[in-house]
C-alpha positions as CSV (number, residue, x, y, z in Angstrom):
1,M,30.1,141.2,7.8
2,L,28.2,143.6,5.6
3,A,25.8,145.9,7.5
4,L,22.2,144.8,7.3
5,A,21.2,148.3,6.2
6,S,22.7,147.6,2.8
7,I,20.0,145.1,2.1
8,A,17.5,147.8,1.3
9,L,20.1,149.5,-0.9
10,V,20.8,146.5,-2.9
11,L,17.1,145.6,-3.3
12,T,16.3,149.1,-4.6
13,M,18.9,148.6,-7.3
14,S,17.0,145.6,-8.8
15,Q,13.6,145.2,-10.4
16,P,11.7,141.9,-10.2
17,S,12.3,139.8,-13.4
18,D,11.1,136.6,-15.1
19,L,11.7,133.7,-12.7
20,D,13.2,131.4,-15.4
21,T,15.7,134.1,-16.4
22,L,16.7,134.7,-12.7
23,L,17.2,131.0,-12.1
24,K,19.3,130.8,-15.2
25,N,21.5,133.7,-14.1
26,R,21.9,132.6,-10.4
27,D,25.3,131.0,-11.2
28,S,26.4,133.4,-13.9
29,S,30.1,134.0,-14.2
30,D,29.4,137.7,-14.3
31,R,29.2,138.9,-10.7
32,E,26.8,141.7,-11.2
33,T,24.4,139.5,-13.3
34,R,24.6,136.9,-10.5
35,L,23.9,139.5,-7.8
36,A,21.0,140.9,-9.7
37,A,19.5,137.4,-10.1
38,I,19.9,136.7,-6.3
39,V,18.1,139.9,-5.4
40,G,15.4,139.3,-8.0
41,L,14.8,135.7,-6.8
42,A,13.9,137.1,-3.4
43,E,10.8,138.7,-5.0
44,H,9.5,135.2,-6.0
45,G,9.7,133.7,-2.5
46,P,9.0,130.0,-2.3
47,K,8.9,129.7,-6.1
48,A,12.7,130.3,-6.1
49,K,13.1,126.9,-4.3
50,P,15.2,125.5,-7.2
51,A,18.0,127.9,-6.4
52,V,18.4,126.8,-2.7
53,R,21.6,124.8,-3.1
54,E,23.3,127.5,-5.1
55,L,22.2,130.2,-2.5
56,V,23.5,128.1,0.4
57,A,26.8,127.6,-1.4
58,L,27.0,131.4,-1.7
59,L,26.9,131.7,2.1
60,K,30.4,130.1,2.1
61,M,31.9,132.5,-0.5
62,N,34.3,135.3,0.5
63,D,31.9,138.0,-0.9
64,E,30.0,139.9,1.7
65,E,27.4,141.3,-0.6
66,L,26.6,138.0,-2.3
67,R,26.4,136.2,1.0
68,L,24.1,138.8,2.6
69,N,21.7,138.8,-0.3
70,A,21.8,135.1,-0.6
71,A,20.8,134.9,3.1
72,V,18.0,137.4,2.5
73,T,16.6,135.4,-0.5
74,L,16.8,132.1,1.5
75,G,14.8,133.9,4.2
76,K,12.2,134.8,1.5
77,I,12.0,131.2,0.1
78,G,11.1,130.0,3.6
79,G,10.7,126.5,5.0
80,E,11.9,124.8,1.8
81,A,15.4,126.1,2.5
82,V,15.7,125.1,6.2
83,V,17.3,121.7,5.8
84,E,20.1,122.9,3.5
85,V,20.8,126.1,5.4
86,A,20.9,124.3,8.8
87,K,23.6,122.0,7.5
88,L,26.0,125.0,7.6
89,L,25.6,125.2,11.3
90,D,27.6,122.0,11.7
91,G,30.6,123.5,9.9
92,T,33.6,125.6,11.2
93,D,33.3,128.6,8.9
94,V,32.3,131.4,11.2
95,D,30.9,133.7,8.4
96,A,29.0,130.9,6.8
97,R,27.3,130.0,10.1
98,Y,26.6,133.7,10.8
99,Y,24.7,134.1,7.5
100,A,23.0,130.7,8.0
101,L,21.7,131.9,11.3
102,S,20.5,135.1,9.7
103,A,18.7,133.2,7.0
104,L,17.0,130.9,9.6
105,G,15.9,133.9,11.6
106,W,14.5,135.6,8.5
107,I,12.6,132.3,7.6
108,G,11.0,132.5,11.0
109,P,8.7,129.9,12.5
110,D,9.1,127.6,9.5
111,A,12.7,127.1,10.7
112,K,11.7,125.8,14.2
113,S,13.2,122.4,13.4
114,A,16.6,124.0,13.5
115,T,16.3,125.1,17.1
116,G,18.6,122.4,18.5
117,K,21.5,123.5,16.2
118,I,20.9,127.1,16.9
119,L,21.0,126.5,20.7
120,T,24.4,124.8,20.3
121,I,25.8,127.9,18.7
122,A,24.6,130.0,21.7
123,N,27.7,128.6,23.4
124,D,30.1,129.3,20.7
125,K,33.4,131.1,21.5
126,D,32.6,133.7,18.8
127,A,30.6,136.6,20.2
128,G,29.1,137.5,16.8
129,L,27.7,133.9,16.4
130,R,26.3,134.0,20.0
131,A,24.5,137.2,19.2
132,K,23.2,135.9,15.9
133,S,22.0,132.7,17.5
134,A,20.0,134.8,20.0
135,F,18.6,136.6,16.9
136,A,17.5,133.4,15.3
137,L,16.1,131.9,18.5
138,G,13.8,134.9,18.9
139,R,12.3,134.4,15.4
140,V,12.1,130.7,14.7
141,G,9.4,130.0,17.3
142,A,11.6,128.0,19.6
143,D,10.0,126.3,22.6
144,P,10.2,128.8,25.5
145,K,11.0,125.9,27.9
146,I,14.3,125.3,26.1
147,A,15.2,128.7,24.7
148,I,14.6,131.2,27.6
149,K,17.3,129.8,29.9
150,P,20.1,130.0,27.3
151,L,19.0,133.5,26.3
152,L,19.0,134.7,29.9
153,K,22.6,133.4,30.2
154,L,23.5,135.4,27.1
155,L,22.0,138.4,28.9
156,T,24.8,138.2,31.4
157,E,27.6,138.6,28.9
158,E,29.9,141.6,28.9
159,N,29.6,141.9,25.1
160,E,26.9,144.5,24.4
161,A,25.9,143.1,21.0
162,V,25.2,139.7,22.6
163,R,23.1,141.2,25.4
164,V,21.1,143.4,23.0
165,S,20.3,140.3,20.8
166,A,19.4,138.2,23.8
167,G,17.1,140.9,25.2
168,D,15.4,141.4,21.9
169,A,14.9,137.6,21.6
170,L,13.5,137.3,25.1
171,S,11.0,140.0,24.4
172,R,9.5,137.9,21.7
173,F,8.6,135.2,24.2
174,K,6.2,137.6,25.9
175,A,4.8,136.5,29.2
176,N,7.0,133.3,29.2
177,A,10.1,135.4,29.6
178,V,8.8,137.8,32.3
179,P,9.9,135.8,35.4
180,G,13.4,135.4,34.2
181,L,13.6,139.1,33.1
182,I,12.4,140.2,36.6
183,E,15.3,138.3,38.1
184,A,17.7,139.9,35.6
185,L,16.5,143.3,36.7
186,K,17.9,142.5,40.2
187,D,21.4,141.8,38.9
188,D,24.3,144.0,39.9
189,A,25.4,144.3,36.3
190,V,24.1,147.6,34.8
191,G,24.1,146.2,31.3
192,M,22.0,143.3,32.3
193,R,19.5,145.5,34.0
194,I,19.3,147.8,31.0
195,E,18.5,145.0,28.5
196,A,16.1,143.3,30.9
197,A,14.2,146.6,31.2
198,R,14.2,147.1,27.4
199,A,12.8,143.6,26.9
200,L,10.1,144.1,29.5
201,G,9.1,147.4,27.8
202,A,8.9,145.6,24.5
203,I,6.7,142.9,26.0
204,G,4.3,145.6,27.2
205,V,1.3,145.0,29.3
206,D,2.0,141.3,29.6
207,A,5.0,142.3,31.8
208,K,2.9,144.0,34.4
209,D,4.2,141.6,37.1
210,A,7.6,143.4,36.7
211,I,6.2,146.8,37.7
212,P,7.4,146.8,41.3
213,T,10.9,145.7,40.2
214,L,11.0,148.2,37.4
215,Q,10.0,150.9,39.9
216,H,12.9,150.0,42.1
217,V,15.4,150.1,39.2
218,A,14.0,153.4,38.1
219,G,15.2,154.8,41.4
220,D,18.6,153.4,40.6
221,A,21.6,155.7,41.0
222,N,22.7,154.6,37.6
223,D,21.1,156.9,35.1
224,K,21.1,154.5,32.1
225,S,19.4,151.7,33.9
226,A,17.0,154.2,35.5
227,D,16.1,155.6,32.1
228,E,15.3,152.2,30.7
229,A,13.2,151.2,33.6
230,V,11.1,154.4,33.3
231,R,10.8,153.9,29.6
232,A,9.6,150.3,30.2
233,L,7.0,151.5,32.7
234,V,5.7,154.0,30.1
235,K,5.4,151.2,27.6
236,L,3.5,149.0,30.1
237,G,0.8,151.7,30.0
238,K,-1.9,152.5,32.5
239,P,-1.1,149.6,34.9
240,A,2.3,151.3,35.5
241,F,1.1,154.9,35.8
242,G,0.8,154.6,39.6
243,A,4.4,153.4,39.9
244,I,5.5,156.4,37.8
245,A,3.5,158.8,40.0
246,M,5.3,157.4,43.0
247,L,8.6,158.0,41.4
248,L,7.6,161.6,40.7
249,D,6.6,162.0,44.4
250,D,10.0,160.8,45.7
251,V,11.3,162.8,48.6
252,K,14.6,163.3,46.9
253,L,14.7,166.2,44.4
254,E,17.3,164.5,42.3
255,A,15.2,161.3,42.0
256,R,12.2,163.3,40.9
257,Q,14.1,165.3,38.3
258,R,15.8,162.1,36.9
259,T,12.4,160.5,36.5
260,V,11.0,163.5,34.5
261,K,14.1,163.5,32.3
262,S,13.7,159.8,31.7
263,L,10.1,160.5,30.7
264,E,11.3,163.2,28.3
265,K,13.7,160.7,26.7
266,A,10.8,158.2,26.3
267,G,9.3,160.7,23.9
268,A,5.7,160.9,22.7
269,S,4.8,157.6,24.4
270,A,5.2,159.4,27.7
271,S,3.0,162.4,26.7
272,V,0.0,161.5,29.0
273,V,2.2,160.7,31.9
274,L,4.0,164.0,31.6
275,A,0.6,165.8,31.3
276,N,-0.6,164.0,34.5
277,A,2.6,165.2,36.2
278,L,1.4,168.8,35.8
279,T,-0.8,168.2,38.9
280,S,2.2,167.1,41.1
281,K,2.5,168.7,44.5
282,H,6.1,169.3,43.7
283,L,6.8,172.6,41.8
284,D,10.0,171.2,40.4
285,V,8.1,168.3,38.8
286,R,5.5,170.6,37.3
287,R,8.1,172.9,35.9
288,E,10.2,170.0,34.4
289,A,7.1,168.2,33.0
290,S,5.7,171.4,31.4
291,R,9.2,172.1,29.9
292,S,9.4,168.6,28.5
293,L,6.0,168.9,26.9
294,V,7.3,171.9,25.0
295,V,10.6,170.3,24.1
296,L,8.9,167.2,22.7
297,N,6.7,169.4,20.5
298,L,3.7,167.0,21.1
299,R,0.5,167.3,19.2
300,E,-1.5,164.6,20.9
301,E,-4.9,165.8,22.0
302,A,-4.8,163.4,25.0
303,I,-2.6,165.9,26.8
304,I,-5.1,168.8,26.5
305,P,-7.0,168.0,29.8
306,G,-3.7,168.1,31.8
307,L,-2.6,171.3,30.0
308,T,-6.0,172.9,30.6
309,Q,-5.9,172.2,34.3
310,A,-2.3,173.5,34.6
311,L,-3.3,176.9,33.1
312,R,-4.4,177.7,36.7
313,D,-1.0,176.8,38.2
314,P,0.2,179.5,40.6
315,D,3.6,179.3,39.0
316,I,4.2,181.6,36.1
317,E,6.9,179.4,34.5
318,V,4.6,176.4,34.5
319,R,1.8,178.4,32.8
320,R,4.3,179.8,30.3
321,H,5.4,176.3,29.2
322,V,1.8,175.0,29.2
323,M,0.6,177.7,26.9
324,Q,3.6,177.1,24.6
325,A,2.6,173.4,24.6
326,L,-1.0,174.2,23.9
327,L,-0.1,176.1,20.8
328,R,0.8,172.7,19.2
329,V,-2.7,171.3,19.9
330,A,-4.8,174.5,19.8
331,V,-7.2,173.2,17.2
332,G,-8.6,170.8,19.7
333,A,-8.2,172.9,22.8
334,H,-11.7,174.3,23.1
335,K,-11.9,173.1,26.7
336,A,-8.9,175.2,27.6
337,V,-10.7,178.5,26.6
338,P,-12.0,179.4,30.1
339,N,-8.6,178.9,31.7
340,L,-6.9,180.8,28.9
341,I,-9.3,183.7,29.5
342,V,-8.2,183.8,33.2
343,N,-4.6,184.3,32.0
344,L,-5.6,187.3,29.9
345,K,-5.8,189.2,33.2
346,D,-2.3,188.2,34.3
347,A,0.0,191.1,35.3
348,N,2.8,189.5,33.2
349,V,2.8,190.7,29.6
350,E,4.3,187.5,28.3
351,I,1.5,185.4,29.8
352,R,-1.1,187.7,28.3
353,L,0.6,187.4,24.9
354,L,0.8,183.6,25.1
355,A,-2.8,183.3,26.1
356,L,-3.8,185.4,23.1
357,S,-1.5,183.4,20.8
358,V,-3.3,180.2,21.8
359,L,-6.8,181.7,21.5
360,R,-5.9,182.9,18.0
361,E,-5.4,179.3,17.0
362,I,-8.6,177.8,18.5
363,P,-11.4,177.7,15.8
364,G,-15.0,178.5,16.5
365,E,-16.7,181.7,17.6
366,S,-17.0,182.4,21.3
367,E,-18.8,185.3,22.9
368,A,-16.8,184.7,26.1
369,V,-13.5,185.1,24.2
370,V,-14.8,188.3,22.6
371,R,-15.8,189.8,25.9
372,A,-12.5,188.9,27.6
373,V,-10.3,190.0,24.7
374,T,-12.0,193.4,23.9
375,P,-10.6,195.2,26.9
376,L,-7.1,194.3,25.8
377,L,-7.5,196.6,22.8
378,Q,-6.6,199.3,25.4
379,D,-3.7,197.3,26.9
380,P,-0.6,199.4,27.6
381,D,1.6,196.9,25.6
382,D,1.6,197.3,21.8
383,N,2.0,193.6,21.1
384,V,-0.9,192.7,23.4
385,R,-3.1,195.2,21.6
386,R,-2.1,193.9,18.2
387,L,-2.7,190.2,19.2
388,A,-6.0,191.2,20.8
389,K,-7.1,192.7,17.5
390,E,-6.1,189.6,15.6
391,V,-8.0,187.3,18.0
392,L,-11.1,189.5,17.5
393,E,-10.8,189.4,13.8
394,F,-10.5,185.6,14.0
395,Q,-13.7,185.7,16.0
396,G,-15.4,187.8,13.2
397,K,-15.3,191.0,15.2
398,P,-13.1,193.5,13.4
């Protein structure tokens, strides 16, 4: 089955053309002319309805590229294609049914009438078809009362592709799927916990009832399921921040460090949580959080308050990382100036240099900065003196 990524490649090879010409060429004996017509018809959406029968017939051909693009075009045509496409689900051709399910999923809610047939394929012996049936169920607007239970069953499978498709589909049912996903989080199977956590994260704030269970899984000894649980908590937003704070306060060093690493893997979405972690009573958490903020190269101004407060941390390593992180958002870091000035007096040369580096990037004149930096023109370190001069020039005081 041709990779779906090739859709974009094929589409970029063709330009929209006259509808009548495309309809005429849809059954051309020349393969390339035919392919170009199929791709072009997708641009006309429902107006390409006259080509439905020929496009459905192509789903049964032994030509991956033609089948894939025929399915895409049927998806663009929409509801007018549902009846003909759904007929293929009754057949025995695995590939034809696979592409029919793809087309129905791309059609979306207008294909809801095909839900019954799609559900039947959820029990098929072919794993690829089961995965694609989950894909379609998540997109056709199936009734949650009849779709969620079969999807939860697919979530128990050993086949990863099936689990991933089922999890994605369940996330599309929003709050309706949350109770079942909470139960899935409690399963002994790691793969099931992972996909349940991903689905809950995709649902977002509507999954807030899952926070206690996600918190429990985040303390799991299995790193993969713990990672996904932490990422899900991050995606749930503020309602889950308390649970994350508790994970960062775990009595076990390993558990705390695993949580910070999971937050780092969550990327920019975890920026505020990591900034909040800079106030932790645990030095290891503050160090790891400050390091993560540097590694992620974040530029969100929302982290500035946390960074500003951490400039007074007693640990030099934390302050070093915090100032490195501040360099990325220095333009908006005016509130950090007083604490940066405090660091200009640090005995460690590197800290003084970092503080000057940040101050050099913060726009706007400040008499307080000028007063604090001027004495550093006599600093014993050449680099400190050089940076101090640059900061003063930036302040208009050559």
